[in-house]
PAKOL-545121 format. One line per 5 residues: number of its first residue (from 1); their letters; for each residue x, y, z of C-alpha. Coordinates in pm, whole numbers, plus 50000, padded with zeros to 5 digits. Layout:
<recs>
NUM> a> X Y Z  ...
</recs>
This chain:
<recs>
1> xxxxx> 39755 41563 08312  39934 41868 08458  39874 41916 08828  39793 42259 08965  39745 42422 09301
6> xxxxx> 39401 42493 09445  39272 42841 09372  39268 42931 09741  39626 42806 09788  39743 42999 09481
11> xxxxx> 39583 43321 09607  39737 43268 09949  40083 43227 09796  40037 43533 09575  39982 43740 09889
16> xxxxx> 40326 43647 10022  40597 43910 09992  40813 43838 09686  41180 43882 09769  41468 43934 09526
21> xxxxx> 41631 43602 09603  41734 43295 09408  41645 42966 09573  41816 42637 09502  41614 42316 09518
26> xxxxx> 41716 41953 09486  41650 41599 09607  41936 41359 09676  41982 41014 09828  42064 41012 10197
31> xxxxx> 42354 40782 10121  42573 40765 09812  42620 40390 09863  42352 40161 09722  42419 39896 09988
36> xxxxx> 42377 40138 10275  42105 40065 10532  42006 40433 10516  41719 40462 10269  41523 40757 10136
41> xxxxx> 41598 41087 09970  41648 41432 10116  41470 41733 09964  41633 42072 10023  41523 42427 09948
46> xxxxx> 41793 42686 10016  41792 43065 09985  42112 43134 09792  42110 43507 09873  42077 43464 10249
51> xxxxx> 42257 43131 10272  41988 42959 10482  41799 42631 10453  41434 42730 10428  41293 42376 10432
56> xxxxx> 41396 42013 10410  41226 41677 10409  41308 41307 10382  41093 41102 10146  41081 40753 09999
61> xxxxx> 41276 40712 09673  40953 40606 09498  40775 40935 09574  40710 41157 09274  40796 41521 09205
66> xxxxx> 40492 41625 09409  40704 41569 09720  40945 41841 09604  40653 42082 09566  40525 42004 09916
71> xxxxx> 40861 42098 10065  40878 42410 09847  40538 42530 09970  40657 42482 10325  40970 42681 10241
76> xxxxx> 40746 42966 10130  40480 42964 10401  40648 42801 10701  41025 42831 10655  41287 42738 10910
81> xxxxx> 41395 43025 11131  41532 43289 11088  41370 43307 10745  41031 43475 10703  40739 43362 10485
86> xxxxx> 40802 43476 10128  40819 43365 09766  41133 43403 09556  41179 43578 09225  41375 43286 09087
91> xxxxx> 41425 42915 09149  41711 42705 09008  41723 42326 08990  41967 42079 08837  41703 41842 08697
96> xxxxx> 41534 41918 08364  41220 41714 08439  41178 41885 08774  41219 42224 08605  40934 42158 08363
101> xxxxx> 40715 42012 08639  40764 42319 08860  40687 42552 08571  40347 42387 08531  40265 42384 08902
106> xxxxx> 40385 42735 08991  40232 42921 08700  40069 43254 08794  40304 43292 09093  40550 43506 08891
111> xxxxx> 40848 43288 08978  41120 43217 08720  41230 42852 08716  41570 42787 08554  41801 42492 08504
116> xxxxx> 42167 42500 08614  42407 42206 08604  42548 42272 08952  42397 42393 09281  42699 42517 09478
121> xxxxx> 42521 42610 09799  42336 42279 09827  42658 42097 09742  42825 42278 10030  42543 42236 10279
126> xxxxx> 42440 41884 10188  42633 41720 10469  42609 41997 10725  42262 42148 10734  42053 42140 11053
131> xxxxx> 41674 42147 11059  41509 42393 11293  41150 42463 11376  40949 42700 11161  40725 42982 11271
136> xxxxx> 40409 42891 11457  40080 42901 11269  39753 42830 11453  39582 42510 11345  39252 42693 11294
141> xxxxx> 39170 43059 11219  39071 43231 11546  38711 43299 11441  38661 42932 11345  38849 42759 11629
146> xxxxx> 38564 42718 11877  38277 42693 11622  38456 42415 11436  38527 42216 11751  38165 42258 11858
151> xxxxx> 38038 42135 11520  38280 41843 11532  38141 41730 11867  37788 41762 11725  37899 41521 11453
156> xxxxx> 38041 41289 11718  37707 41283 11900  37513 41237 11574  37741 40935 11499  37692 40915 11120
161> xxxxx> 37912 40602 11113  37625 40413 11274  37432 40469 10952  37684 40516 10671  37969 40305 10544
166> xxxxx> 38275 40461 10381  38148 40399 10026  37808 40559 10093  37895 40910 09982  37707 41233 10051
171> xxxxx> 37746 41525 09807  37755 41863 09985  37709 42153 09743  37871 42466 09890  37955 42685 09589
176> xxxxx> 38166 42910 09811  38525 43036 09768  38601 42817 09466  38465 42511 09646  38181 42365 09444
181> xxxxx> 38086 42026 09587  38250 41824 09863  38202 41447 09869  38179 41322 10227  38302 40973 10315
186> xxxxx> 38228 40871 10674  38477 40652 10863  38393 40460 11178  38145 40180 11112  38417 39924 11188
191> xxxxx> 38483 40087 11525  38848 40164 11445  38907 40516 11314  38634 40777 11330  38614 41081 11106
196> xxxxx> 38498 41230 10778  38690 41286 10456  38558 41568 10238  38691 41496 09891  38713 41789 09653
201> xxxxx> 38637 41573 09352  38488 41234 09271  38801 41150 09072  39021 41186 09381  38788 40960 09578
206> xxxxx> 38784 40695 09305  39163 40707 09255  39233 40662 09623  38997 40370 09665  39138 40206 09352
211> xxxxx> 39493 40255 09484  39406 40110 09824  39247 39803 09667  39537 39740 09430  39825 39825 09666
216> xxxxx> 39702 39698 10001  40006 39474 10040  40261 39758 10019  40275 40006 10310  40502 40238 10111
221> xxxxx> 40266 40257 09815  39969 40296 10047  40137 40595 10208  40201 40748 09867  39837 40688 09767
226> xxxxx> 39726 40845 10094  39924 41163 10027  39782 41190 09675  39429 41236 09804  39265 41574 09757
231> xxxxx> 39044 41628 10059  38972 41814 10379  38932 41598 10685  38801 41571 11039  38925 41291 11262
236> xxxxx> 38863 41204 11626  39117 41092 11884  39129 41031 12256  39248 41335 12449  39617 41306 12530
241> xxxxx> 39575 41342 12906  39325 41054 12911  39529 40798 12718  39587 40474 12904  39905 40299 12800
246> xxxxx> 39782 39969 12943  39495 39950 12694  39620 39849 12350  39291 39880 12161  38995 40092 12260
251> xxxxx> 38683 40188 12071  38646 40566 12095  38268 40524 12084  38289 40369 12431  38444 40685 12580
256> xxxxx> 38259 40984 12726  38252 41289 12502  38485 41472 12742  38765 41239 12626  38710 41299 12253
261> xxxxx> 38940 41539 12068  38865 41650 11707  39148 41723 11462  39131 41900 11127  39349 41926 10821
266> xxxxx> 39386 41878 10448  39558 41634 10216  39664 41740 09866  39906 41579 09619  40119 41895 09610
271> xxxxx> 40090 41994 09975  40086 41659 10147  39917 41635 10484  39874 41967 10660  39720 41989 11008
276> xxxxx> 39640 42357 10955  39325 42504 10801  39331 42852 10656  39020 43070 10653  38864 42956 10324
281> xxxxx> 38927 42592 10410  38791 42634 10763  38476 42797 10624  38419 42505 10387  38463 42248 10666
286> xxxxx> 38234 42446 10898  37955 42456 10639  37999 42087 10556  37991 41977 10920  37689 42193 11002
291> xxxxx> 37476 42057 10717  37597 41703 10774  37489 41709 11139  37147 41846 11041  37106 41596 10759
296> xxxxx> 37192 41299 10981  36949 41410 11251  36660 41471 11011  36715 41166 10787  36826 40913 11047
301> xxxxx> 36539 40671 10996  36571 40675 10616  36949 40634 10629  36908 40334 10859  36735 40144 10577
306> xxxxx> 36899 39833 10437  36933 39997 10093  37118 40329 10064  36831 40566 09975  36807 40863 09742
311> xxxxx> 36768 41167 09968  36819 41541 09931  36775 41848 10148  36871 42214 10152  36984 42423 10449
316> xxxxx> 37074 42786 10516  37387 42813 10731  37538 43120 10899  37917 43150 10886  38092 43280 11201
321> xxxxx> 38165 43653 11208  38512 43803 11197  38652 44155 11236  38588 44250 10874  38280 44044 10793
326> xxxxx> 37935 44027 10937  37747 43700 10955  37694 43553 10608  37406 43320 10520  37496 43038 10282
331> xxxxx> 37255 42796 10113  37393 42442 10112  37243 42130 09953  37308 41770 10062  37240 41469 09838
336> xxxxx> 37299 41099 09886  37477 40927 09596  37345 40569 09566  37490 40518 09217  37840 40619 09326
341> xxxxx> 37804 40402 09636  37714 40103 09417  38013 40176 09193  38254 40192 09488  38104 39879 09640
346> xxxxx> 38148 39693 09312  38505 39822 09290  38574 39662 09628  38437 39330 09505  38142 39315 09743
351> xxxxx> 37833 39121 09641  37480 39142 09771  37437 38774 09687  37695 38648 09935  37549 38423 10202
356> xxxxx> 37635 38405 10568  37815 38074 10623  37961 37935 10943  38204 37644 10918  38318 37411 11194
361> xxxxx> 38053 37533 11438  38124 37441 11800  37810 37308 11968  37664 37137 12268  37452 36873 12101
366> xxxxx> 37175 37070 11933  37276 37388 12118  37526 37616 11943  37758 37841 12142  37914 38051 11865
371> xxxxx> 37677 38349 11862  37756 38557 12171  38100 38727 12165  38348 38613 12427  38395 38835 12734
376> xxxxx> 38054 38997 12683  37877 39143 12987  37546 38965 13051  37257 39045 13282  36889 38969 13340
381> xxxxx> 36674 39269 13414  36383 39487 13314  36333 39813 13124  36041 40048 13172  35769 40070 12910
386> xxxxx> 35875 40429 12842  36223 40306 12756  36074 40033 12537  35890 40297 12334  36206 40508 12311
391> xxxxx> 36415 40214 12188  36152 40122 11933  36193 40468 11784  36570 40510 11803  36752 40176 11761
396> xxxxx> 36737 39866 11544  36409 39708 11651  36238 39378 11577  35889 39313 11711  35698 38988 11756
401> xxxxx> 35355 38935 11599  35067 38987 11834  34994 39252 12092  35228 39273 12389  35071 39332 12728
406> xxxxx> 35231 39627 12906  35165 39483 13249  35402 39492 13542  35697 39725 13588  35834 39679 13237
411> xxxxx> 35967 39442 12973  36194 39163 13104  36516 39168 12902  36846 38993 12858  37121 39254 12817
416> xxxxx> 37436 39165 12624  37705 39433 12623  38014 39403 12406  38229 39626 12185  38060 39820 11907
421> xxxxx> 38199 39614 11615  38106 39287 11786  37761 39422 11874  37707 39514 11511  37816 39166 11398
426> xxxxx> 37587 39004 11656  37288 39206 11534  37361 39112 11174  37404 38744 11265  37060 38736 11432
431> xxxxx> 36908 38916 11135  37064 38659 10902  36879 38379 11081  36548 38558 11032  36535 38729 11370
436> xxxxx> 36488 38625 11731  36194 38396 11808  36228 38329 12180  36437 38335 12497  36435 38054 12750
441> xxxxx> 36625 37861 13013  36706 37492 12997  36854 37255 13259  37210 37131 13219  37432 36903 13425
446> xxxxx> 37801 36828 13473  37795 36449 13508  38145 36437 13655  38151 36746 13876  37793 36704 13991
451> xxxxx> 37698 37069 13930  37364 37154 13777  37317 37454 13552  37047 37683 13423  37141 37742 13058
456> xxxxx> 37024 38062 12889  36907 37986 12534  36813 38204 12236  36598 38055 11961  36611 38223 11621
461> xxxxx> 36333 38223 11364  36503 37948 11162  36477 37717 11463  36841 37722 11572  36927 37733 11943
466> xxxxx> 37216 37941 12079  37366 37940 12428  37393 38288 12579  37479 38207 12941  37555 37934 13194
471> xxxxx> 37430 37988 13550  37472 37762 13851  37128 37636 13943  37178 37705 14316  37340 38049 14278
476> xxxxx> 37118 38271 14499  37170 38577 14278  37062 38388 13968  36775 38218 14152  36636 38559 14249
481> xxxxx> 36685 38697 13898  36514 38393 13741  36220 38425 13978  36168 38789 13881  36213 38699 13513
486> xxxxx> 35939 38437 13525  35702 38667 13716  35753 38952 13471  35707 38726 13167  35370 38617 13307
491> xxxxx> 35261 38980 13340  35359 39052 12978  35176 38738 12859  35498 38567 12762  35683 38855 12597
496> xxxxx> 36044 38947 12673  36336 39106 12494  36705 39100 12406  36904 39425 12418  37243 39443 12247
501> xxxxx> 37463 39728 12366  37810 39863 12302  38049 40017 12554  38217 39713 12708  38556 39890 12730
506> xxxxx> 38424 40231 12830  38295 40410 13135  37949 40255 13090  38075 39896 13126  37809 39697 13309
511> xxxxx> 37569 39992 13310  37504 40085 12946  37325 40411 12885  37054 40470 12627  37312 40594 12378
516> xxxxx> 37497 40262 12410  37196 40046 12319  37209 39941 11955  36922 39692 11912  36607 39562 12077
521> xxxxx> 36476 39220 11973  36132 39146 12115  36073 38774 12167  35857 38511 12335  35945 38351 12666
526> xxxxx> 36020 37980 12613  35993 37696 12863  36221 37389 12861  35931 37202 12699  35915 37463 12422
531> xxxxx> 36288 37421 12361  36250 37043 12354  36614 36947 12405  36593 36788 12750  36864 36813 13013
536> xxxxx> 37196 36881 12844  37499 36707 12987  37847 36857 12990  38076 36583 12861  38458 36587 12867
541> xxx> 38636 36593 12531  38946 36379 12475  39195 36436 12197
</recs>
């Protein structure tokens, strides 16, 4: 299959001034010696008439001829100084295969591509050229700069990665400026990288995922597969002035929005990665982000279902004005793609029939201690009934049978705050056991140290008991908290709750906000008699 440039890229290149110059292009090893430690190949594009290097790049030897085209496009649009953006009348290369490849790619640009056995200027400059910085181009068109950043932060607040995994694709039908449908893949559910890839075809999406699955052991091949994607993208990073070198890993979701910086760009097999959007590309991303934010807000409950649903909606979006164009209204349709999601999931080898299995479970007699993530923040407290109603509507919620009494100042709760990925795993682990049945406290003793403990215990619907906290029985802070807990549970007729929150590494550590709360499990208050495990004794273990 012959590769070709995007229509918008081709039109952009056709607008460049065509100069009466002959350019030489070639790729050569960085070292002539096979045993040299210097690896890679150098790509050069030189203006033979002016005697200047317009662009150069260093690539892996395994990279295909697309890499030569990427450097050529940069030589045209963003050349090294003092050259100006332009396209040549003629290009000469010393490789027959490259000549035929360029003829196919550069058709309709009115550039002659010839073969010559020798490239004298490149031969002369090969050892002595010096790369300099090209002309500055803004990352976003002026009329889209602020609107795009605003829409990106709306996406950040909508947090689609809380609902969608990367294989759960949304089709966004634009039908504008040669862009038909974009296929949105949302990154971020694992709490690592956050962003959205807008693929320009299903084939590109499938090829990339297939490449990643088959070449995951080779960083070089992964990089090549990455550059062969055909997509627009939005990613999120921490603002440079807020970066803390002492923190190796941080979940961006734990940071305040003031520390979040959106970045835009495109990836194309013939252009590589470009952190610049031109007007047509910026318009497509703006429309896609606008409808995506609206779709997530309006379909949040349906998208939170266990099975990826079939959903569709249509929106009318206004593009930002510019000096020559008034506001334009564009109709955009969004559809979920359950069949494609199932195909991609099957490609990855996932199975809905896999069971949750825990091997070598550490335990304290009949009490397991492998559920709560290490270093979690734990507290006993209460939330108002208004907040209870809000959480029931907005987060993962599991109720107990029967009618809860809304007496007292609110619902007594155990709060567990951890990182977002660990919080998600904790929620899924409790769901796997059938849900949360009850929360209680049980006596424990250190037979050697003499200390006595109040052990916090969760009981799941399958009857298993999990330790969530160890409190010294005579700790005055815990004694006061336990007293209030018992009083509040009486007023609610034995009902209480477990809140799981994210944000352990962020500004809300120890004081999670509503946006940090990910799940509310309503449960029954359990007495030591209900738990039925007696006083647990801490015993030393000898190897």
